[in-house]
C-alpha angles and dihedrals in degrees: 000000000000120000120223091249091058094059110095101184139009116268112262118235120212115252120250115266112261113248116222116247094229133087118242111244090218089061092053099043097048123079111242117238098180133048089233090064090054091047092052090049091051090050089053090049092049093051095047103038108016096248121222123245092245092054090049090051091051091050091048092051092047089052091051091050090051091051092050092048091049091050091050091048091052091048092051091047091054091049094049097046097074090046091052090053091051092051091049092050096051110095123198111232109247117231116250118263115251110242116217111221116210110223094222095053127077097215130031120240112236 
């Protein structure tokens, strides 16, 4: 183990990777499904154009609305799943087959 007197210099940490100052076109053209995607898009906008506070508030509210809608969709999915299983388990009773009786036989073959 090294003693503190043996260390000559402080360890060097690697610098943070430089983020490009442009917005990815894939991020703009795709429809966001999560609020995190909208947040990342807002961060890119802020770095590239110096976004205003009002625009940031709008993006934040849109992200919150997406989160609420996703939560509601998940809740409805969990409510519908047992009902779907019940529907699949219900079987419709099949009508009885009509047995043709031959006139020259005493009993019908089933």
